[in-house]
BAZA-789732 format. One record per atom (N, C-alpha, C): residue in one letter; x, y, z. Coordinates in steps of 0.02 Angstrom, whole numbers, padded with zeros to 5 digits, always signed. Layout:
! residues N
AXYZ/...
//
This chain:
! residues 196
X+00046-00061+00002/X+00003+00000-00001/X+00044+00062+00005/X+00090+00068+00041/X+00140+00125+00043/X+00170+00127-00028/X+00195+00080-00060/X+00229+00080-00126/X+00175+00125-00176/X+00119+00090-00184/X+00068+00118-00219/X+00045+00191-00201/X+00045+00211-00139/X+00038+00284-00128/X+00093+00321-00145/X+00152+00294-00138/X+00216+00333-00159/X+00212+00348-00233/X+00192+00289-00275/X+00189+00295-00345/X+00133+00346-00374/X+00083+00348-00325/X+00020+00403-00344/X+00052+00481-00327/X+00086+00483-00274/X+00107+00552-00248/X+00171+00583-00293/X+00210+00537-00323/X+00270+00564-00350/X+00253+00608-00408/X+00205+00585-00456/X+00189+00629-00504/X+00163+00695-00480/X+00110+00680-00430/X+00082+00747-00400/X+00120+00798-00384/X+00171+00768-00329/X+00227+00816-00298/X+00262+00849-00356/X+00284+00806-00403/X+00327+00831-00457/X+00297+00884-00498/X+00231+00876-00510/X+00183+00930-00551/X+00184+00993-00510/X+00175+00982-00443/X+00166+01050-00398/X+00238+01078-00399/X+00292+01052-00400/X+00361+01086-00405/X+00370+01109-00471/X+00353+01071-00521/X+00371+01089-00585/X+00337+01153-00609/X+00267+01165-00592/X+00225+01217-00612/X+00262+01286-00597/X+00291+01284-00535/X+00313+01347-00506/X+00382+01375-00549/X+00423+01330-00571/X+00478+01363-00615/X+00486+01325-00677/X+00434+01314-00713/X+00440+01282-00779/X+00471+01323-00833/X+00520+01311-00868/X+00550+01350-00916/X+00510+01339-00980/X+00507+01391-01020/X+00468+01391-01081/X+00487+01339-01131/X+00447+01305-01166/X+00465+01247-01202/X+00460+01270-01280/X+00507+01249-01319/X+00493+01259-01396/X+00448+01218-01428/X+00416+01237-01479/X+00369+01197-01520/X+00390+01191-01591/X+00402+01140-01612/X+00411+01128-01680/X+00353+01113-01719/X+00325+01171-01759/X+00261+01155-01800/X+00260+01086-01835/X+00307+01066-01861/X+00311+00995-01905/X+00294+00934-01850/X+00312+00950-01790/X+00292+00897-01735/X+00226+00907-01701/X+00181+00956-01724/X+00129+00968-01692/X+00066+00965-01733/X+00005+00941-01710/X-00052+00935-01750/X-00107+00968-01708/X-00164+00979-01747/X-00213+01024-01717/X-00205+01099-01723/X-00256+01133-01715/X-00255+01202-01732/X-00201+01240-01678/X-00168+01291-01714/X-00114+01324-01672/X-00141+01364-01619/X-00208+01379-01622/X-00247+01423-01572/X-00290+01387-01531/X-00282+01317-01531/X-00328+01277-01482/X-00321+01296-01413/X-00378+01294-01381/X-00379+01314-01309/X-00341+01251-01270/X-00322+01200-01289/X-00286+01147-01253/X-00230+01130-01295/X-00162+01134-01256/X-00108+01104-01290/X-00083+01042-01245/X-00071+00985-01285/X-00050+00932-01248/X+00023+00922-01277/X+00075+00929-01228/X+00140+00917-01249/X+00159+00851-01222/X+00185+00811-01269/X+00204+00741-01248/X+00281+00718-01259/X+00315+00713-01202/X+00381+00691-01205/X+00376+00617-01215/X+00411+00581-01271/X+00396+00517-01281/X+00460+00483-01306/X+00464+00411-01305/X+00519+00379-01333/X+00494+00322-01368/X+00505+00314-01432/X+00479+00273-01478/X+00483+00197-01455/X+00539+00189-01417/X+00543+00123-01393/X+00507+00099-01324/X+00483+00154-01294/X+00457+00141-01232/X+00381+00109-01240/X+00376+00050-01194/X+00311+00009-01196/X+00251+00048-01166/X+00265+00093-01118/X+00208+00136-01090/X+00193+00192-01139/X+00234+00222-01182/X+00220+00272-01234/X+00178+00230-01280/X+00195+00167-01303/X+00153+00132-01352/X+00077+00123-01324/X+00075+00102-01259/X+00016+00093-01231/X-00034+00151-01225/X-00001+00218-01223/X-00035+00269-01223/X-00074+00295-01276/X-00058+00265-01342/X-00073+00286-01404/X-00153+00278-01402/X-00179+00227-01380/X-00254+00213-01395/X-00290+00266-01359/X-00284+00277-01292/X-00320+00323-01253/X-00309+00398-01272/X-00246+00416-01292/X-00225+00478-01328/X-00266+00495-01386/X-00257+00445-01433/X-00294+00454-01494/X-00369+00461-01494/X-00392+00427-01439/X-00469+00430-01432/X-00484+00504-01404/X-00452+00526-01362/X-00464+00606-01342/X-00453+00660-01391/X-00408+00635-01441/X-00389+00687-01494/X-00450+00687-01546/X-00476+00628-01551/X-00539+00623-01597/X-00600+00658-01559/X-00614+00639-01498/X-00665+00666-01463/X-00664+00740-01454/X-00606+00767-01440/X-00597+00843-01433/X-00572+00880-01498/X-00589+00843-01560/X-00557+00872-01613/X-00570+00947-01628/X-00524+00980-01647/X-00529+01048-01652/X-00502+01094-01591/X-00495+01056-01534/X-00491+01096-01469/X-00424+01080-01437/X-00386+01034-01474/X-00323+01016-01446/X-00274+01024-01491/X-00212+01051-01480/X-00147+01046-01518/X-00108+01001-01482/X-00087+00943-01513/X-00039+00894-01487/X+00029+00901-01509/X+00073+00911-01462/X+00145+00919-01489/X+00184+00861-01459/X+00239+00835-01503/X+00276+00784-01490/X+00346+00819-01470/X+00365+00786-01416/X+00440+00805-01398/X+00474+00738-01384/X+00540+00744-01413/X+00580+00675-01407/X+00617+00669-01335/X+00608+00619-01307/X+00649+00606-01251/X+00665+00528-01244/X+00710+00513-01284/X+00737+00448-01293/X+00776+00428-01235/X+00747+00368-01204/X+00791+00348-01139/X+00856+00308-01157/X+00915+00334-01129/X+00980+00307-01143/X+00983+00232-01154/X+00952+00195-01110/X+00952+00120-01114/X+00907+00087-01169/X+00872+00131-01204/X+00836+00104-01260/X+00875+00125-01330/X+00914+00080-01350/X+00962+00085-01396/X+00937+00108-01464/X+00875+00091-01477/X+00845+00111-01543/X+00795+00175-01541/X+00799+00201-01483/X+00747+00258-01475/X+00779+00321-01501/X+00837+00340-01507/X+00870+00395-01529/X+00866+00386-01610/X+00892+00335-01635/X+00883+00330-01710/X+00821+00331-01723/X+00768+00311-01704/X+00701+00307-01711/X+00673+00389-01715/X+00698+00421-01661/X+00685+00491-01659/X+00709+00538-01718/X+00769+00516-01737/X+00800+00544-01793/X+00761+00530-01856/X+00742+00467-01866/X+00704+00442-01923/X+00641+00483-01929/X+00606+00495-01870/X+00538+00527-01871/X+00548+00605-01891/X+00600+00629-01867/X+00618+00697-01887/X+00632+00703-01976/X+00662+00649-01989/X+00679+00646-02066/X+00616+00632-02106/X+00565+00599-02079/X+00503+00594-02108/X+00471+00664-02110/X+00475+00702-02047/X+00444+00765-02044/X+00477+00813-02096/X+00536+00808-02107/X+00560+00846-02163/X+00530+00840-02233/X+00489+00777-02241/X+00459+00761-02301/X+00385+00766-02293/X+00364+00799-02233/X+00294+00812-02220/X+00258+00747-02190/X+00291+00703-02174/X+00256+00639-02147/X+00270+00631-02073/X+00283+00667-02032/X+00295+00654-01962/X+00248+00611-01928/X+00176+00632-01925/X+00135+00588-01891/X+00120+00522-01920/X+00117+00512-01985/X+00112+00443-02005/X+00169+00402-01990/X+00232+00427-01993/X+00287+00387-01975/X+00291+00382-01900/X+00276+00427-01866/X+00263+00424-01787/X+00224+00369-01765/X+00160+00356-01801/X+00104+00301-01794/X+00145+00242-01811/X+00177+00231-01863/X+00200+00177-01892/X+00257+00147-01838/X+00296+00199-01814/X+00352+00170-01764/X+00315+00137-01703/X+00262+00168-01684/X+00232+00147-01619/X+00191+00076-01635/X+00177+00063-01697/X+00139-00004-01721/X+00200-00060-01729/X+00259-00035-01742/X+00313-00084-01757/X+00340-00115-01690/X+00375-00173-01701/X+00414-00201-01648/X+00478-00158-01646/X+00494-00135-01581/X+00549-00089-01572/X+00619-00114-01583/X+00631-00134-01638/X+00698-00154-01658/X+00739-00103-01694/X+00705-00064-01739/X+00731+00000-01769/X+00801-00002-01791/X+00815-00058-01825/X+00886-00059-01872/X+00879-00006-01922/X+00931+00019-01943/X+00932+00065-02007/X+00894+00051-02059/X+00897-00026-02083/X+00856-00043-02136/X+00782-00034-02124/X+00762-00050-02062/X+00699-00041-02044/X+00666+00024-02049/X+00707+00062-02027/X+00693+00140-02016/X+00678+00176-02091/X+00729+00151-02136/X+00721+00171-02203/X+00666+00136-02244/X+00655+00072-02222/X+00598+00032-02253/X+00529+00064-02232/X+00523+00089-02172/X+00458+00120-02155/X+00455+00186-02196/X+00505+00215-02207/X+00498+00274-02260/X+00477+00254-02326/X+00491+00202-02349/X+00477+00174-02413/X+00391+00153-02405/X+00375+00134-02356/X+00306+00104-02346/X+00264+00170-02348/X+00284+00228-02330/X+00248+00292-02331/X+00260+00329-02396/X+00297+00296-02449/X+00313+00329-02516/X+00344+00398-02498/X+00397+00396-02454/X+00442+00446-02446/X+00501+00433-02489/X+00537+00493-02509/X+00599+00484-02555/X+00648+00451-02507/X+00666+00384-02526/X+00703+00346-02476/X+00780+00368-02476/X+00808+00394-02534/X+00878+00416-02536/X+00879+00479-02495/X+00837+00524-02503/X+00837+00582-02461/X+00828+00569-02390/X+00792+00522-02375/X+00773+00501-02300/X+00839+00474-02277/X+00874+00416-02310/X+00941+00391-02287/X+00980+00433-02277/X+00993+00480-02327/X+01044+00538-02312/X+01035+00575-02251/X+00973+00595-02237/X+00960+00637-02177/X+00969+00590-02120/X+00949+00525-02122/X+00969+00477-02063/X+01043+00473-02056/X+01074+00456-02103/X+01148+00444-02099/X+01196+00506-02075/X+01171+00560-02092/X+01199+00623-02072/X+01177+00648-02006/X+01133+00621-01981/X+01110+00644-01919/X+01086+00719-01917/X+01043+00736-01965/X+01029+00801-01982/X+00992+00830-01920/X+00952+00791-01878/X+00907+00818-01838/X+00936+00805-01757/X+00999+00780-01753/X+01023+00763-01689/X+01019+00817-01644/X+01032+00885-01656/X+01037+00938-01616/X+00957+00959-01587/X+00911+00943-01628/X+00840+00964-01611/X+00826+00914-01559/X+00839+00851-01565/X+00820+00799-01521/X+00856+00814-01449/X+00912+00822-01457/X+00960+00841-01397/X+00924+00901-01364/X+00898+00945-01397/X+00867+01007-01374/X+00807+00990-01333/X+00761+00940-01361/X+00715+00921-01326/X+00721+00874-01253/X+00781+00838-01259/X+00801+00805-01205/X+00824+00853-01149/X+00862+00903-01172/X+00881+00959-01119/X+00822+00991-01089/X+00763+01005-01135/X+00708+01027-01097/X+00685+00979-01045/X+00669+00918-01070/X+00643+00869-01025/X+00682+00860-00958/X+00750+00869-00966/X+00792+00861-00910/X+00785+00919-00861/X+00777+00986-00891/X+00758+01040-00858/X+00698+01037-00816/X+00649+01001-00843/X+00581+00989-00809/X+00588+00934-00754/X+00648+00899-00758/X+00655+00841-00708/X+00602+00794-00725/X+00597+00778-00791/X+00537+00721-00804/X+00550+00662-00773/X+00498+00627-00743/X+00508+00565-00702/X+00509+00509-00745/X+00492+00510-00810/X+00497+00459-00854/X+00446+00469-00915/X+00441+00417-00966/X+00402+00430-01025/X+00349+00382-01021/X+00291+00398-01046/X+00282+00463-01077/X+00259+00512-01018/X+00269+00573-01033/X+00255+00627-00988/X+00208+00686-01032/X+00146+00686-01017/X+00108+00733-01048/X+00098+00796-01006/X+00093+00854-01037/X+00079+00913-01002/X+00020+00944-01037/X-00031+00945-01002/X-00102+00962-01033/X-00111+01040-01000/X-00096+01081-01051/X-00099+01154-01030/X-00056+01160-00965/X+00001+01130-00961/X+00046+01127-00910/X+00041+01080-00853/X-00019+01051-00856/X-00039+01004-00804/X-00003+00935-00819/X+00043+00901-00775/X+00073+00848-00792/X+00040+00781-00789/X+00035+00734-00831/X+00012+00675-00821/X+00074+00621-00841/X+00091+00587-00799/X+00151+00542-00798/X+00125+00467-00818/X+00150+00437-00874/X+00142+00372-00884/X+00085+00365-00933/X+00077+00297-00958/X+00022+00281-00995/X-00050+00295-00951/X-00088+00335-00982/X-00151+00361-00946/X-00208+00323-00972/X-00260+00304-00933/X-00328+00285-00954/X-00358+00348-00996/X-00409+00338-01031/X-00434+00384-01076/X-00466+00438-01028/X-00499+00414-00967/X-00533+00460-00921/X-00489+00507-00895/X-00423+00485-00876/X-00373+00541-00849/X-00361+00597-00900/X-00358+00574-00971/X-00349+00629-01015/X-00412+00673-01019/X-00469+00643-01018/X-00531+00683-01021/X-00537+00731-00963/X-00519+00709-00913/X-00529+00752-00851/X-00477+00814-00856/X-00414+00796-00875/X-00368+00853-00881/X-00390+00897-00938/X-00419+00867-00996/X-00438+00917-01046/X-00492+00959-01032/X-00538+00933-00996/X-00603+00964-00977/X-00582+01018-00928/X-00536+01006-00881/X-00509+01056-00837/X-00480+01110-00865/X-00435+01094-00920/X-00408+01146-00956/X-00452+01193-01001/X-00502+01160-01023/X-00565+01193-01061/X-00593+01238-01014/X-00607+01218-00953/X-00644+01260-00907/X-00604+01329-00891/X-00536+01315-00877/X-00494+01368-00856/X-00483+01419-00913/X-00485+01392-00982/X-00473+01436-01032/X-00535+01482-01047/X-00590+01452-01026/X-00655+01486-01036/X-00671+01532-00982/X-00638+01525-00924/X-00658+01570-00866/X-00639+01642-00874/X-00681+01691-00851/X-00671+01759-00862/X-00609+01782-00833/
//
């Protein structure tokens, strides 16, 4: 019982501490979906190799459909160092973004077995009809390494407790969440944005 209570309190305590001194976050429009002026912004720090990030897809996708037009969903890379394929997968997703296909590639990565060899990553680009040569060059030259490192730096500055971490208009939700937890956070955010 004590362990369960501690696990429940850590995200809450972290959220209370974080809210007071949160640094501003950068948003890459290529890694965002939904209206730029949406009343609710969900910033997700994720790792493509993280099982909890994969489990979060269903509930998150459900609320994105349910609150269509009211949410801007922003992806931030936070590859865990022990997940050897996570950083290359993040680079690959950014290379797909350079060809206008971040979200389809993002979704494909989460549907795949997290092996993420170079051939797999280039193969996924081919499945989405991306220019494979351009994609492979982007991947091999680590074109987006600095952007991913900047996301990681932001996550560390926030002292993220793990992945996935969602910030719903700044309110943290840590770990794979049930759909009702997302709904509650979104409804609270909508109420606070419509308050006089």
